VEXVEXSE-144875 format. One line per field, with one value per residue: x, y, z of N, C-alpha, C, CB in turn. Coordinates in Angstrom, 3 decimals, decimal comma, always signed. Glycine has a CB too. Example, Ala and Ser with C-alpha at 12.3 -4.5 7.8 and 13.67 -1.06 7.14 Angstrom:
! VEXVEXSE-144875
n.xx <- [+13,190;+12,850]
n.yy <- [-5,690;-2,250]
n.zz <- [+7,800;+7,080]
ca.xx <- [+12,300;+13,670]
ca.yy <- [-4,500;-1,060]
ca.zz <- [+7,800;+7,140]
c.xx <- [+13,200;+12,900]
c.yy <- [-3,300;+0,030]
c.zz <- [+7,800;+7,870]
cb.xx <- [+11,308;+14,084]
cb.yy <- [-4,473;-0,598]
cb.zz <- [+9,046;+5,725]
//
This chain:
! VEXVEXSE-144875
n.xx <- [+17,329;+17,557;+16,035;+16,698;+17,192;+14,674;+13,244;+14,478;+13,471;+11,121;+12,146;+13,653;+11,651;+10,174;+12,105;+12,503;+9,970;+9,758;+11,926;+11,098;+9,307;+10,539;+13,130;+16,759;+18,004;+16,002;+15,859;+18,350;+18,021;+15,905;+17,238;+19,244;+17,687;+16,355;+18,432;+19,125;+16,802;+15,858;+13,690;+11,578;+11,276;+9,938;+7,424;+6,602;+6,485;+4,462;+2,315;+2,039;+1,266;-1,239;-2,605;-2,532;-4,113;-6,640;-7,097;-7,268;-9,542;-11,470;-11,547;-12,476;-15,034;-16,143;-16,152;-17,841;-20,267;-20,603;-20,491;-18,374;-16,138;-16,251;-16,777;-15,644;-15,912;-18,697;-19,244;-17,944;-19,432;-21,927;-21,374;-19,902;-20,758;-21,372;-19,307;-16,769;-16,649;-15,990;-13,618;-11,688;-10,969;-9,788;-7,624;-6,171;-5,492;-3,702;-1,667;-0,784]
n.yy <- [-9,159;-9,827;-11,301;-9,855;-7,324;-6,560;-6,459;-4,427;-1,668;-1,890;-2,613;-0,355;+1,666;+0,727;+0,890;+3,649;+4,588;+3,410;+4,646;+7,271;+7,168;+6,011;+5,995;+6,268;+4,301;+2,397;+1,532;+0,285;-1,855;-3,141;-3,853;-5,581;-7,609;-8,529;-9,643;-11,757;-13,254;-13,807;-14,968;-15,301;-12,923;-11,320;-12,496;-11,735;-8,966;-8,738;-9,891;-8,019;-5,816;-6,691;-6,875;-4,163;-3,149;-4,321;-3,071;-0,351;-0,543;-1,276;+0,999;+2,791;+1,757;+2,179;+4,970;+5,486;+4,526;+5,907;+8,963;+11,854;+13,515;+12,208;+9,512;+7,028;+7,153;+7,157;+4,604;+3,013;+3,752;+2,717;-0,023;-0,768;+0,906;+3,997;+4,910;+3,624;+4,859;+7,442;+7,160;+5,700;+7,366;+9,480;+8,228;+7,437;+9,911;+10,775;+8,906;+9,384]
n.zz <- [-29,767;-26,448;-23,500;-21,159;-22,134;-22,970;-20,577;-19,287;-19,566;-18,003;-15,504;-14,988;-14,882;-12,712;-10,676;-10,663;-9,888;-7,354;-6,162;-6,007;-3,933;-1,744;+0,741;+0,448;+2,065;+2,271;-0,351;-0,598;+1,157;-0,178;-2,573;-1,619;-0,473;-2,714;-4,122;-2,434;-2,087;-4,628;-7,157;-5,482;-4,183;-6,036;-5,935;-3,371;-3,729;-5,701;-4,307;-2,246;-3,739;-4,598;-2,144;-1,443;-3,505;-2,942;-0,491;-1,296;-2,942;-1,036;+0,589;-1,328;-1,746;+0,805;+0,883;-1,220;-0,278;+2,118;+1,815;+2,037;+4,398;+6,854;+6,500;+7,257;+10,030;+10,304;+9,335;+11,258;+13,474;+12,771;+12,690;+15,057;+17,143;+19,012;+20,771;+19,970;+17,471;+18,094;+19,575;+17,995;+15,647;+17,065;+18,309;+16,041;+14,959;+16,889;+16,548;+13,945]
ca.xx <- [+17,097;+17,310;+15,014;+17,120;+17,027;+13,237;+12,748;+15,198;+12,614;+10,223;+12,910;+14,013;+10,484;+9,857;+13,105;+12,254;+8,778;+10,086;+12,847;+10,388;+8,519;+11,302;+14,424;+17,891;+18,235;+15,011;+16,254;+19,458;+17,437;+15,182;+18,195;+19,881;+16,729;+16,084;+19,540;+19,182;+15,572;+15,675;+12,369;+10,587;+11,081;+8,886;+6,151;+6,241;+6,101;+3,167;+1,281;+1,803;+0,494;-2,621;-3,173;-2,756;-5,260;-7,846;-7,291;-7,758;-10,910;-12,376;-11,739;-13,325;-16,405;-16,604;-16,422;-19,010;-21,447;-20,702;-19,781;-17,952;-14,879;-16,414;-17,349;-15,144;-16,514;-20,078;-19,253;-17,590;-20,573;-22,981;-20,971;-19,430;-21,406;-20,990;-18,062;-15,625;-16,641;-15,334;-12,301;-10,769;-10,365;-8,912;-6,359;-5,425;-4,915;-2,538;-0,614;-0,236]
ca.yy <- [-8,567;-10,890;-11,028;-8,837;-5,998;-6,258;-6,151;-3,275;-0,479;-2,132;-2,539;+1,056;+2,433;+0,274;+1,479;+5,076;+4,791;+3,068;+5,657;+8,492;+6,986;+5,429;+6,600;+5,496;+3,123;+1,401;+0,974;-0,629;-3,063;-3,827;-4,463;-6,714;-8,728;-9,083;-10,497;-12,991;-14,034;-14,227;-14,779;-15,259;-11,536;-10,848;-13,019;-10,865;-7,671;-8,878;-10,091;-6,763;-4,964;-7,180;-6,452;-2,723;-2,942;-4,624;-2,001;+0,823;-0,809;-1,267;+2,388;+3,396;+1,315;+2,893;+6,366;+5,575;+4,270;+6,942;+10,087;+12,906;+13,260;+11,384;+8,240;+5,927;+7,272;+6,728;+3,143;+2,447;+3,981;+1,783;-1,415;-1,015;+1,757;+5,389;+5,149;+3,377;+5,834;+8,636;+6,846;+5,256;+8,482;+10,264;+7,461;+7,484;+11,258;+10,836;+8,077;+9,946]
ca.zz <- [-28,444;-25,494;-22,470;-20,209;-22,767;-22,997;-19,240;-18,750;-19,337;-16,885;-14,267;-14,777;-14,441;-11,353;-9,783;-10,585;-9,074;-5,954;-5,665;-5,700;-2,743;-0,648;+1,104;-0,062;+2,886;+1,903;-1,649;-0,363;+1,738;-1,254;-3,475;-0,964;-0,323;-4,035;-4,473;-1,628;-2,204;-5,997;-7,731;-4,412;-3,879;-6,921;-5,400;-2,257;-4,274;-6,356;-3,283;-1,547;-4,655;-4,582;-0,873;-1,554;-4,420;-2,181;+0,500;-2,002;-3,378;+0,101;+0,960;-2,349;-1,479;+2,014;+0,565;-2,104;+0,534;+3,126;+1,230;+2,936;+5,103;+8,053;+6,068;+8,077;+11,380;+10,224;+9,209;+12,591;+14,356;+12,399;+12,953;+16,412;+18,111;+19,067;+21,499;+19,096;+16,383;+18,600;+20,066;+16,929;+14,936;+17,954;+18,457;+14,790;+14,851;+17,773;+16,006;+12,709]
c.xx <- [+16,766;+16,342;+15,417;+17,015;+15,569;+12,732;+13,455;+14,318;+11,643;+10,950;+13,323;+12,824;+10,047;+10,829;+12,878;+11,041;+9,030;+11,021;+12,194;+9,641;+9,358;+12,616;+15,566;+18,187;+17,258;+15,349;+17,415;+18,948;+16,677;+16,164;+18,875;+18,942;+16,359;+17,199;+19,546;+17,936;+15,304;+14,263;+11,269;+10,296;+9,985;+7,511;+5,695;+5,810;+4,710;+2,058;+1,022;+1,044;-0,970;-3,299;-3,475;-3,942;-6,572;-8,138;-7,837;-9,191;-11,900;-12,596;-12,601;-14,782;-16,971;-16,991;-17,534;-20,299;-21,680;-19,877;-19,438;-16,714;-15,022;-17,033;-16,919;-15,777;-17,958;-20,174;-18,923;-18,737;-21,692;-22,634;-20,686;-20,096;-20,812;-19,625;-16,844;-15,531;-15,988;-13,871;-11,310;-10,181;-9,438;-7,583;-5,539;-4,820;-3,695;-1,362;+0,031;-0,191]
c.yy <- [-9,679;-10,411;-9,935;-7,440;-5,610;-5,842;-4,942;-2,041;-0,656;-1,999;-1,096;+1,864;+2,028;+0,880;+2,967;+5,351;+4,485;+4,133;+6,955;+8,389;+6,559;+6,151;+5,744;+4,227;+2,011;+0,726;+0,007;-1,937;-3,845;-4,531;-5,667;-7,897;-9,325;-10,015;-11,799;-13,846;-14,497;-13,972;-14,788;-13,824;-10,933;-11,302;-12,137;-9,494;-7,728;-9,090;-8,820;-5,769;-5,378;-6,755;-4,951;-2,409;-3,207;-3,570;-0,744;+0,625;-0,775;+0,168;+3,116;+3,005;+2,024;+4,312;+6,520;+5,343;+5,402;+8,142;+11,127;+12,524;+12,354;+10,009;+7,060;+5,969;+6,816;+5,205;+2,486;+2,607;+3,005;+0,352;-1,654;-0,166;+3,145;+5,612;+4,801;+4,350;+7,131;+8,316;+6,494;+6,426;+9,321;+9,544;+7,531;+8,869;+11,401;+10,019;+8,735;+11,418]
c.zz <- [-27,465;-24,402;-21,520;-20,813;-22,821;-21,648;-18,634;-18,586;-18,183;-15,574;-13,965;-14,272;-13,029;-10,357;-9,601;-9,720;-7,617;-5,375;-5,320;-4,374;-1,531;-0,411;+0,535;+0,746;+2,553;+0,573;-1,516;+0,216;+0,687;-2,194;-2,879;-0,837;-1,651;-4,461;-3,691;-1,811;-3,646;-6,483;-6,675;-4,008;-4,743;-6,467;-4,247;-2,735;-4,904;-5,338;-2,496;-2,432;-4,648;-3,269;-0,878;-2,435;-3,707;-1,120;-0,157;-2,447;-2,209;+0,601;-0,063;-2,137;-0,257;+1,647;-0,465;-1,323;+1,541;+2,652;+2,289;+3,697;+6,323;+7,714;+6,927;+9,492;+11,382;+10,067;+10,529;+13,549;+14,038;+12,812;+14,429;+17,499;+18,157;+19,734;+20,634;+17,926;+16,811;+18,963;+18,961;+16,148;+15,787;+18,159;+17,191;+14,572;+15,751;+17,220;+14,775;+12,828]
cb.xx <- [+15,948;+18,636;+14,720;+18,550;+17,620;+12,450;+12,918;+16,359;+11,829;+9,591;+14,149;+14,545;+9,323;+9,895;+14,507;+12,062;+7,647;+10,752;+13,895;+9,426;+7,448;+11,567;+14,560;+19,116;+18,134;+13,638;+16,626;+20,492;+16,513;+14,306;+19,216;+20,383;+15,468;+15,908;+20,821;+19,355;+14,395;+16,013;+12,100;+11,066;+12,366;+9,142;+6,300;+7,400;+7,130;+3,196;+1,683;+3,131;+1,065;-2,661;-2,220;-1,522;-5,147;-7,719;-5,971;-6,876;-10,980;-11,824;-10,396;-12,861;-16,453;-15,505;-15,164;-18,899;-21,305;-20,212;-20,611;-19,048;-14,277;-17,297;-16,974;-13,589;-16,434;-20,778;-18,264;-16,327;-21,075;-23,231;-19,735;-17,975;-21,335;-22,045;-18,041;-15,689;-18,055;-16,099;-12,391;-11,494;-11,423;-9,599;-6,644;-6,333;-5,962;-2,913;-1,168;-1,049]
cb.yy <- [-7,507;-11,371;-12,272;-9,105;-5,987;-7,450;-7,354;-2,943;-0,155;-3,502;-3,441;+1,673;+2,240;-1,264;+1,233;+5,667;+3,939;+1,646;+5,904;+8,827;+5,975;+3,974;+6,736;+6,365;+3,477;+2,041;+2,089;+0,002;-2,712;-2,824;-3,468;-6,314;-8,267;-7,969;-9,773;-12,650;-13,211;-15,680;-15,847;-16,063;-10,781;-11,322;-14,506;-10,733;-7,205;-10,036;-11,211;-6,158;-5,040;-8,739;-6,799;-2,035;-3,858;-5,983;-1,683;+1,134;-2,163;-2,157;+3,084;+2,979;-0,209;+2,901;+7,031;+4,556;+2,930;+6,423;+10,719;+13,249;+14,560;+12,124;+7,977;+5,992;+8,720;+7,430;+2,685;+3,128;+5,426;+1,847;-1,774;-0,789;+1,137;+6,165;+4,329;+1,978;+6,102;+9,194;+5,726;+4,317;+9,346;+10,515;+5,984;+7,110;+12,325;+10,332;+6,700;+9,539]
cb.zz <- [-28,486;-24,874;-21,683;-19,749;-24,185;-23,483;-18,333;-19,642;-20,593;-16,992;-14,352;-16,077;-15,424;-11,263;-10,319;-11,977;-9,581;-5,863;-6,651;-6,817;-3,007;-0,920;+2,666;-0,085;+4,353;+1,826;-2,612;+0,574;+2,906;-2,046;-3,878;+0,397;+0,388;-5,061;-4,258;-0,146;-1,701;-6,139;-8,758;-3,200;-4,056;-8,326;-4,928;-1,297;-5,305;-7,348;-2,331;-1,090;-6,091;-4,748;+0,274;-2,095;-5,662;-1,532;+1,221;-3,200;-4,077;+1,233;+1,109;-3,751;-1,276;+3,120;+0,061;-3,253;+1,263;+4,522;+0,119;+3,888;+5,529;+9,084;+4,647;+8,172;+11,886;+9,063;+8,140;+13,175;+14,231;+10,898;+12,128;+16,455;+19,456;+19,794;+22,802;+18,569;+15,897;+19,830;+21,031;+15,968;+14,377;+19,324;+18,807;+13,612;+15,213;+19,171;+15,648;+11,488]
//
């Protein structure tokens, strides 16, 4: 069994997971960029996973310190003051 046969299940599971979250156009762009960037593309994917992990851990820490649905607002109020704690969530609700 050569290396490409061993990595085939991992590549298939990664493609399946990415396909569940992304549109077909995004998958085409990912495939084209992987072909042109080569192994550097894997470095970008791994670095984005690390950034995502740190983001998830920071949100987990915020919600453990400030429990409840308004945890982020309480943190913003404590750090930046009352006005940004009101304005930022309103702006984010308009954006999303």
